[in-house]
N, C-alpha and C positions, 0 to 999 in steps of 0.2 A: 869728615868721616861718615860713612853710610850707616845709619841706624837700622838695626833689625832686632825687634823684641823677641823674648822667649816665645810669646804667642805666635809671632810671625814665623819663627823657625819651625814651630810645630805645624803650622799651616803649610809651609813649603814642603815639609816632610810628607804631609798628606798628599800634596800634589805629586811628589815623586812616587809615592805608593800607587797613585791612580794613573800615573803617566802611561804605562802600557795599555790600560783600558781606553784612555783618551786617544792615543795613537791609533789603536785598532778601530776606533769608531770614526776617525776623521773623515774618511771618504763617505761613510754613511751620513754623517752630519752635513756634509757639503751637498750630497745628492738629494737628501730628504728635506733639507732646509730646516732642520730641527735637531735637538739633542735626543738620542734614543732614550727610552724610559729607564733602561738599566743604568746608564751613565747619570742621568738626572737624579735617580734614586740614590746612587752612590755619593754624589755631591751633596745632596740634601742631608743624608745620614751623617755626613762628616761636618755638618754645620757650615758648609761653604757659602750659603746664602745669608749667614748671620754675622758676617765679618765685622760690620761697623755698627750694628745695633747696640744700644746701651746694655750694659751688663744687667741692669734692672729688668730688662725684657728678655733675658736669655742670650744676648749677643756677646761677641768677643770684644767689642769696642777697640778694634785694632787701630794702632796709630798709623798715620798716613804713609810714612816711608816703608813700613812693613806691608801695608796694603798694596802699594805699588809693586813691591817685589813678589808678592803672592800672585797677583794678576799677571805680572810678567812671566812668572814660572809656568803658569797655565798656558799662556800664549805660545810658549816654545813647543807645546804639543799641538794645540789647536786654537786659532785666533777666535773662532766663533764662540767656543766654550768660554774663553777668557772674556770676550765682550759681553756675553750674557751675565757672567758673574759680576763684572765691573758695573754694568748698567743697573742690575737689580739690587746689588749691595748698596750702591750710592743712592738709589731711590730710597732705600731704607733709612738713610740719614734723617729723613723727615720724622721718623718715629720719636726722635728726641724732642721734637717741637709740638707734637700732638698731645691732647689730653691723655693721661695715662690709660684710661679705660678704652679709648679709641685705639691707641697704639697697641694695647694688648689684643684687641679684637682683630686688628689687621695683621700684626706681626707675631702674635703669640703662638699660633699653631705652626708646626714645622712646614706646613704648606703655605704659610703666610708670606707670599712673595709679591712684590709690587713692581709694576712696569708702567712706563708712560711714553708719550711722544708729543711733538709740537702740533699746534692747531693749524687752521684758525677755528675759533669757537668763542663763546661768551657765556657768562653766567648772569642771570637777572636776579637781583635780590628780591626775595619773597618772604612771607612770614615763616620764620624758623629756619631759613636756609636760602637755597639758591635753585633756580631752574636752569639747567645747563644744556646747551645745544652746541654741536660742532662736529667737525671731521678732523681726525688726528692720525698722524703717520709716524713711521720710524719707531714703533714701540718695541725696541729690542728686548728680548726675553719674555715677551707677552704670552707666548705659548706655554711658558712655564709658570706664569703668574696666576694668582687667585684674585688679586686686586689690580685695578688700573687707576691712573691719575690723569687729570687734564689741567693744563696751564691755560688760564683764561682771564680776560678782564672781567671785572664785576660792574654791571650796569645798575645804578640805583633806580628806585621807583620813578624818580623824576627824569630819568633818561641820561643823567650825567654819569661820568666814569668815576668809580671809587678811587680815592687818592691814598697814597702811602704816607709815611712819616715825614718825607721830604716835600710833601705837597704836590708830588707828581703822580700820574696814574700808576697803579700797582697791579701786578698780576697775582692771581690766587691759584693754588693747586687744589683741585677737588678730588676726593678719594671715594671710590665706589667699587663694589664687587664686579669682576670681569663679566659676570652673567648679565649685568645691567646694560652692557654695550653691545652693539652689533659689530662684530669683528670681521674684517675682510682680509682674505689672503692676497696681499699685494706684493709680497716680498719675493720677486723674481728678478734677481740682480746678478752682478758680476762677481762680487766677492763678499766675504762675511755672510755667506748664504745661510749658515746654520743659526744665525741669530733670530730668525723668525720675526723680523721687525715689521709686523703687520700693521694695518690701519684699522681704525674703529670709528664708529659714529655714535653720537649721543643725541637723542631726541626727547626734549622736554623732561629730562631726568632731574628729579628732586634730590638734592644733596643737603642733608642737615648741616647746620652751621659748624658743628663740632668736627665734621669731616672735611673741613677746609683749612687752608693755611696760606697766609699772605706771604708771598715771596719777597720779603722786605728785610734788608739787613738789620733793621731795628728790632725785628722779632727775635726774642731770645729763647734758647732751648730751655726745656723744663728739667733737664738733668745737668749734672755738674761737670761731666767729663770734658777735658780740654779738646778732645777730638772735635767737638761740635762748634769750636771756633771756626773750623774749616767748613765752608758751604759746599753743597753738592757740586756746584760748577767748578770750584777749585780742585776738588777730588776727581771729577771727570777728566779734567785736563791732564793731571799727573798720572792717573791710572791708565787712560787711553794711550798716553805716551809710553807707559810701561808695556802695553800690548804691542805697540809698534816695535819697540826694542826686542821683545820676545820673538816676534816674527823674524826680524832681521838676524837675530842670533841663531835661530834654527836654520835659516838659509846659509849663513856662514858655516855652521858646523857641518851641514850636509855637503856643502861645496868642498870643504877641506877633507872630509872623511870619504866621500863617495865619488868625487869628480876629478880630483887632482891627478889620478893615474890614467885618465881617459885621454884619447887623442882625437882632436878634430879631424874631420875627413881631409885627407891629403897632407896632413902635417907629419913632420918627422919626429916631433917631440910631443910629450904629454902636456896637458894644460899646466900641471905643476912645474914643468921645466921651462915654461914660457916666462921670459923676463917681464913681459907686459902684465901677465896675470899675477905673477909674484908681487909686483908693485901694487896692483889693484887690491889684492888680498890684504897686504900690509896697510894700505891707506884706509880701506874700509874697516879693518880691525881697529885702527886708531880712531876712525870716525865714530864707531859704535861705542868704544870704551869711553871716549871723551864725552859723548852725548849722555851716556848712562851716568857717568860721574857727575856731570853738571846737573842732571835731573835729580838723582837720588841724594847727592851731596847737598843740593839746595833744599830739597824737601826735609832732609834730616836736620839741617841747620835751622830752618824755619820752625820745625817741630820743637827743637830745643828752646828756641826763643819764646814760642807760644806757651810753653810750660811755665815760664816766668811772668810773662806779660799778660797772658790771657786774651791776646788780640792779634789779628793780622793787620799789618801796616800796608800802605800802598807799595812800599819797596818789596814787601813779601809777595804781593799780588803781581807786580811787574816781573819778579824773578820766576814765579811759578808759570806765568804765561809764556815768558821767553824760553825757559828751559823745556817746557812741555812741547811747544811748537817746534823748537830746534830738534828735539829728540825724534819727533814724528817725521819731520822732513829729512833728517839724517838717516833714519832707518829706511825710508823710501829710496834714497840715493844708493845706499848700500845694496839693497835688494835688487834694484834695477841693474846695477853694474855686474853683480854676481850672476844674475839671470842671463845677461848678455854673454858673460864669459863662459857659461855652461853650454852655449850654443844650442844645437837642436835637442840635446838631452833635456833641456829645461822645459820643453813643451809637452812632455808625456805625463799622463796622470799617474803613472807608476813611480814617478819621482816627486819629491815635495816642492819643487820650485814653482810649478805652474799654479797650484792653489795659493801658495803664500804670496806669489806675485800679485794675484787678483786681490787677496786679502789686504795687503799693505796699501795698494792703490785705492781701495775702498776706505781704509782708515783715513788716508790723507784728504778724501773728499768730505769727511765729516767736519763739523765746525771747529772741533778742538785742534785740528791740524792745519787749518787754513792759513796760508802765508800772510793774509791781511793782518793777522795778529802782530806781525813784526812792525807794520805801519803804526798800529796803536801804541805799542811799546816805544817806538821811536819818537812819537809825538810827546809822550810823557817824559822821556829822557831829555828831550830838547826843550822842556818847559812849556809845552803847548797843551791846550785842552784837547783831549782825544775826541774824535768825532763818533766813537762808538764805545760802549762800556767794555772793559776787559773781561769782566765776569758779571753774571747776574747772581741771584741767590743760589 
């Protein structure tokens, strides 16, 4: 059974209320590679960037299955908007691990939005904190953010790498105001253009120790909510899968509502009368429904079990990774087939297929949708040691 909390229903209703505004802004978002200020303001006023922050800090502390459904609902209107919300909200999970004073400083104001992207970079341990250098990319939502983060190894004064609880090198996240970084407009891409996933550079930036966090599963949250048993990476996987399913559902709805009565050039029957297309529609409807049920049913079941146990097991992690990757790949297959079935109609900007085709194929290029995850899951199911981690912190 798919779980949806009362908070989740309220959030989805807010999405429905804002739906016409998001739809109207979709082309502008794609062309300007950013959310318009009016939409950003409307989302912020409705608490859309506080979905998973602890209630102690003014957040909703929304449970994972409800979070996925909220992000999915936004993606039906615009994938870039959904991606920004998914990225920045899940970044905010770290608020549960930081010292309360630091968490309030970063996330307390309604403008307190955090974004980050991968390196390379490094932090050298110095008196009272760290000196951070590096170049970072793919910072989705960074144009909306007031704070940035950097995931870096820590180099001790003797030149060795700082180790985590398991005796292996551990990565830290450093937190700093966006104004401390040199941000570069590098986001000129095929799809998800509106995420503004820019790059940034840090040069000899001092970060106090309290504004750092070890990305180590042994690090425990400072708040009691069961939500924080889920790490950012497990929530990224399931939420971005929700985005993929939202994109595919929008394409399916558009095809059924807007294309079924059109005729391909030279054809005697409409697309809706074609037996081939009838079969494709049915098969893709089954593909999307089953992938969605696998994802949301699994996350709901795991959430129920976490309420009792307070922990994620390896079986939980395998299921989240498998269901998330399957949903993303299934959504891509559905969109690709329906795009082809729409023929030349699909290539025009005036119809929703072209943008969503670009968006779904950009989602599948992101690490959460990579088919290599099936190899990792298969290694575990076959009793072998995986050659890459399923999830980091």
